[in-house]
C-alpha positions as CSV (number, residue, x, y, z in Angstrom):
1,X,28.4,-25.4,-4.5
2,X,28.0,-26.2,-1.7
3,X,24.6,-26.9,-1.7
4,X,24.8,-29.8,-3.3
5,X,27.7,-31.2,-1.9
6,X,25.9,-31.0,1.3
7,X,22.3,-32.9,-0.2
8,X,25.7,-35.6,-1.4
9,X,26.7,-35.8,2.7
10,X,23.5,-36.3,3.3
11,X,22.1,-38.5,0.8
12,X,25.3,-40.4,1.0
13,X,24.3,-40.9,5.1
14,X,21.3,-41.9,4.0
15,X,21.7,-45.0,2.2
16,X,25.0,-45.5,4.9
17,X,21.3,-46.1,7.6
18,X,20.0,-48.2,5.0
19,X,22.5,-50.4,5.1
20,X,22.6,-51.1,8.7
21,X,18.3,-53.1,7.9
22,X,19.8,-54.8,4.3
23,X,22.1,-55.2,1.3
24,X,20.4,-53.8,-1.0
25,X,18.5,-50.2,-0.1
26,X,15.7,-49.1,-2.6
27,X,16.0,-45.6,-3.2
28,X,12.8,-44.7,-4.6
29,X,12.5,-40.9,-6.8
30,X,9.2,-40.4,-7.0
31,X,8.4,-38.1,-10.7
32,X,5.8,-36.1,-12.3
33,X,4.8,-34.8,-15.3
34,X,2.4,-34.5,-18.2
35,X,1.8,-38.4,-19.5
36,X,-1.2,-37.4,-20.9
37,X,-3.6,-34.5,-22.5
38,X,-1.3,-32.0,-24.4
39,X,1.7,-32.9,-23.2
40,X,1.1,-36.5,-22.6
41,X,4.5,-37.3,-25.1
42,X,6.8,-35.1,-23.8
43,X,6.4,-37.6,-20.2
44,X,6.5,-40.5,-22.2
45,X,10.1,-39.0,-23.5
46,X,10.9,-37.8,-19.9
47,X,9.8,-41.3,-18.8
48,X,12.3,-42.7,-21.9
49,X,15.4,-40.0,-20.7
50,X,15.0,-41.3,-16.7
51,X,15.0,-44.5,-17.3
52,X,18.0,-44.7,-19.1
53,X,19.8,-42.3,-17.0
54,X,19.2,-45.5,-14.7
55,X,20.4,-47.3,-16.9
56,X,24.0,-46.0,-17.6
57,X,24.0,-44.8,-13.1
58,X,24.5,-48.8,-13.6
59,X,23.6,-48.7,-9.0
60,X,25.7,-51.7,-8.0
61,X,25.3,-51.7,-4.1
62,X,21.7,-49.9,-3.9
63,X,18.2,-50.1,-6.3
64,X,16.9,-47.2,-7.7
65,X,13.2,-47.4,-8.6
66,X,11.0,-44.5,-10.2
67,X,7.6,-44.0,-8.8
68,X,5.8,-41.7,-11.7
69,X,2.7,-39.9,-11.7
70,X,0.5,-37.8,-14.1
71,X,-0.1,-34.7,-13.3
72,X,-1.9,-33.7,-17.2
73,X,-0.4,-29.7,-16.8
74,X,-2.8,-29.9,-14.0
75,X,-1.4,-27.3,-11.1
76,X,-3.8,-28.8,-7.8
77,X,-3.0,-32.7,-9.3
78,X,0.3,-31.8,-8.9
79,X,-0.4,-31.3,-5.6
80,X,-2.8,-34.3,-5.4
81,X,0.7,-36.5,-7.1
82,X,3.5,-35.3,-4.7
83,X,1.7,-36.2,-1.1
84,X,0.8,-38.8,-2.3
85,X,4.5,-39.5,-2.8
86,X,6.0,-37.5,0.4
87,X,3.1,-39.6,2.5
88,X,2.5,-42.5,0.3
89,X,5.0,-44.0,-1.5
90,X,7.6,-42.9,1.5
91,X,9.8,-40.9,-2.3
92,X,13.7,-40.1,-1.6
93,X,13.3,-37.7,-3.9
94,X,11.2,-35.8,-6.2
95,X,11.7,-34.6,-10.4
96,X,9.2,-32.8,-11.7
97,X,8.7,-31.2,-15.4
98,X,7.8,-27.4,-15.9
99,X,7.2,-24.9,-13.3
100,X,3.4,-24.9,-13.1
101,X,4.7,-28.4,-10.9
102,X,7.7,-27.0,-10.2
103,X,6.0,-24.3,-8.4
104,X,3.5,-26.5,-6.9
105,X,5.6,-29.5,-5.2
106,X,8.9,-26.7,-4.1
107,X,6.7,-25.8,-1.5
108,X,5.7,-29.2,0.2
109,X,8.8,-31.4,0.0
110,X,10.7,-28.4,1.8
111,X,8.0,-28.5,4.0
112,X,8.5,-32.4,4.0
113,X,12.6,-32.5,3.9
114,X,12.6,-34.2,0.5
115,X,14.9,-33.2,-2.3
116,X,13.4,-31.7,-5.3
117,X,15.3,-31.5,-8.7
118,X,13.0,-29.0,-11.4
119,X,13.8,-29.5,-14.5
120,X,12.5,-24.9,-15.5
121,X,13.6,-22.5,-15.1
122,X,11.6,-20.6,-12.7
123,X,13.6,-19.5,-9.7
124,X,11.3,-19.5,-7.4
125,X,11.5,-22.9,-7.4
126,X,14.7,-23.2,-6.4
127,X,13.7,-21.3,-2.9
128,X,14.5,-23.2,0.3
129,X,17.1,-26.4,1.3
130,X,15.8,-29.1,-1.0
131,X,14.5,-27.7,-4.4
132,X,16.8,-27.3,-7.3
133,X,15.9,-26.3,-10.9
134,X,18.0,-27.5,-14.4
135,X,16.8,-25.5,-17.0
136,X,18.8,-23.2,-19.6
137,X,17.7,-19.0,-17.5
138,X,15.9,-17.4,-18.4
139,X,17.9,-13.9,-18.9
140,X,20.5,-16.0,-21.4
141,X,17.3,-16.8,-23.2
142,X,15.7,-13.7,-22.8
143,X,19.3,-11.7,-24.0
144,X,19.3,-14.0,-27.7
145,X,15.8,-13.3,-28.7
146,X,16.4,-9.5,-27.7
147,X,20.2,-9.6,-30.0
148,X,17.5,-11.1,-32.4
149,X,14.8,-8.8,-32.4
150,X,17.3,-5.8,-32.5
151,X,18.6,-7.3,-35.1
152,X,16.3,-6.6,-37.0
153,X,16.5,-3.5,-36.8
154,X,12.9,-3.2,-35.1
155,X,12.2,0.3,-33.1
156,X,8.6,-1.6,-31.7
157,X,7.3,-4.9,-30.5
158,X,4.3,-6.6,-29.6
159,X,5.0,-9.4,-26.7
160,X,1.9,-12.7,-26.3
161,X,2.6,-14.5,-23.3
162,X,0.6,-17.2,-22.2
163,X,-0.2,-17.4,-18.0
164,X,2.9,-20.2,-16.8
165,X,5.5,-19.6,-14.7
166,X,8.5,-19.2,-16.5
167,X,7.1,-17.8,-19.4
168,X,5.8,-14.9,-17.4
169,X,9.1,-15.1,-16.0
170,X,11.8,-15.1,-19.4
171,X,8.6,-12.2,-20.7
172,X,8.9,-9.8,-18.1
173,X,13.1,-9.8,-19.1
174,X,12.5,-9.8,-22.9
175,X,10.1,-6.7,-21.9
176,X,12.9,-4.8,-19.8
177,X,15.8,-5.3,-21.9
178,X,14.2,-4.3,-24.7
179,X,13.3,-1.5,-22.9
180,X,16.9,-0.6,-22.1
181,X,17.7,-1.0,-25.6
182,X,15.3,2.0,-26.3
183,X,12.4,-0.2,-28.5
184,X,9.0,-0.2,-27.5
185,X,7.4,-3.1,-26.0
186,X,3.9,-3.6,-25.6
187,X,2.8,-6.7,-23.3
188,X,-0.4,-8.9,-24.6
189,X,-1.1,-11.9,-21.7
190,X,-3.5,-14.4,-22.1
191,X,-4.8,-17.9,-21.1
192,X,-3.9,-21.1,-22.0
193,X,-7.1,-22.3,-22.5
194,X,-7.9,-18.8,-24.5
195,X,-9.8,-19.2,-28.0
196,X,-10.3,-16.0,-29.6
197,X,-7.4,-13.6,-30.8
198,X,-9.4,-11.4,-33.0
199,X,-10.0,-8.1,-31.5
200,X,-6.8,-8.3,-30.3
201,X,-5.1,-9.0,-33.2
202,X,-7.0,-6.6,-35.0
203,X,-5.8,-3.9,-32.0
204,X,-2.0,-4.5,-32.4
205,X,-2.0,-5.2,-36.4
206,X,-3.5,-1.6,-36.1
207,X,-1.0,-0.4,-33.9
208,X,2.2,-1.3,-37.1
209,X,4.6,-3.0,-34.7
210,X,7.6,-3.9,-36.5
211,X,8.3,-7.7,-34.3
212,X,6.1,-10.3,-33.5
213,X,7.1,-12.7,-30.5
214,X,5.0,-15.0,-28.9
215,X,5.8,-17.7,-26.0
216,X,3.0,-19.3,-26.0
217,X,1.3,-23.3,-25.2
218,X,-1.2,-25.3,-26.4
219,X,-4.3,-25.4,-27.1
220,X,-3.8,-21.2,-27.4
221,X,-1.2,-21.6,-28.9
222,X,-2.5,-22.4,-32.7
223,X,-5.1,-20.4,-32.6
224,X,-2.8,-16.7,-32.2
225,X,-0.9,-19.0,-35.3
226,X,-3.6,-19.1,-36.8
227,X,-4.7,-16.0,-35.9
228,X,-2.0,-14.0,-36.6
229,X,-1.7,-15.4,-40.3
230,X,-5.5,-15.4,-41.4
231,X,-5.2,-11.1,-40.8
232,X,-1.3,-11.1,-42.8
233,X,0.0,-9.2,-40.2
234,X,3.8,-9.5,-42.5
235,X,6.3,-9.0,-39.1
236,X,8.4,-10.9,-37.9
237,X,7.7,-13.7,-35.5
238,X,9.9,-14.3,-33.0
239,X,9.2,-16.7,-30.1
240,X,11.1,-18.7,-27.5
241,X,10.3,-22.6,-28.0
242,X,6.4,-21.9,-28.5
243,X,6.5,-23.1,-32.7
244,X,8.4,-26.1,-31.3
245,X,4.8,-26.9,-29.8
246,X,2.9,-26.0,-33.1
247,X,0.5,-28.4,-35.3
248,X,1.0,-25.3,-37.4
249,X,4.6,-25.5,-38.5
250,X,5.1,-25.7,-41.7
251,X,2.3,-22.4,-42.4
252,X,5.9,-20.1,-39.8
253,X,7.4,-19.5,-43.2
254,X,10.2,-17.2,-41.8
255,X,9.8,-16.4,-37.8
256,X,12.4,-17.3,-35.9
257,X,12.2,-18.4,-31.8
258,X,15.5,-19.2,-29.6
259,X,15.1,-22.8,-28.2
260,X,16.5,-24.9,-24.9
261,X,19.4,-27.2,-26.0
262,X,18.2,-30.4,-26.3
263,X,20.4,-32.8,-25.5
264,X,23.1,-34.4,-26.7
265,X,23.0,-36.6,-29.7
266,X,23.2,-39.6,-28.8
267,X,20.9,-39.7,-26.3
268,X,18.6,-38.3,-28.9
269,X,18.8,-40.9,-30.8
270,X,18.3,-43.5,-27.5
271,X,15.1,-42.3,-26.6
272,X,13.9,-42.4,-30.1
273,X,15.0,-45.8,-30.8
274,X,12.8,-46.3,-27.4
275,X,9.9,-44.0,-28.2
276,X,9.7,-44.3,-31.2
277,X,9.0,-40.1,-30.8
278,X,11.2,-37.2,-32.1
279,X,9.9,-34.3,-29.2
280,X,13.3,-33.9,-27.6
281,X,12.2,-30.9,-25.8
282,X,13.7,-31.1,-22.1
283,X,15.1,-33.9,-23.0
284,X,18.1,-33.2,-22.0
285,X,18.0,-32.5,-19.1
286,X,15.6,-34.8,-17.9
287,X,18.3,-37.2,-18.3
288,X,20.4,-35.1,-16.2
289,X,18.5,-34.6,-13.4
290,X,18.3,-38.5,-13.1
291,X,21.5,-39.4,-12.9
292,X,22.7,-37.0,-10.8
293,X,20.5,-38.4,-8.4
294,X,21.5,-41.3,-9.2
295,X,25.5,-40.5,-8.8
296,X,24.0,-39.2,-5.7
297,X,23.0,-42.3,-4.1
């Protein structure tokens, strides 16, 4: 709370200084999200949620302008985007989407003294004076997942986890909490673009794990799931969020997953009216980030 109040005071002081130069100062907020590639739909919906937040803030004494940058879910592009926003566009604050972007932006924004709100749950992103995260935290998601697995009377679980900072962090917690309950685990880490899971799925199937857990992202997500289904694993399949991104959800009969909150229903309906999409992943968090920054300024 103290940190947020400091930000509030600093932000208001900046606005007061600018007001001396102009009757209606312009506050520029940079947004680094994925507007192309596999998460393009998410990016467009995040944009819609931010625009709705600005509409609801309805600033009268200032202008708030979003400057959008596409990083295509690629860390080097996130670095390019944030440097442009800070050094060329001279933004007052930055909102980033996902831990992939947030981890890159965090040290750059902190060094530059630019407020950075990351829509992700990786606590490492919040290191520094100017960085904040907004998401349901990994320990909460992990507790729900462990309760789900333990509720199946499982004595063992195999954990498939994609190399993505926030998802690795969550799986670390799931693994440690399962072990604390006496449930045997084995970890399988893989890349987001991996295309062949035949050997590892065969190996894990032979070990006869009671539950199969995955936290994955496209394109490897569907490849992994199809391999598990084709090899007739016939064990409970569980995930945190990941199944939301699958194109074969209709084939995951009986699979269960823990999800982060999407947002208040009225907001979701407004986004659908704006974009035509019903992909609501992370929209509540995006709206909050835009609304909080708008109200602060």
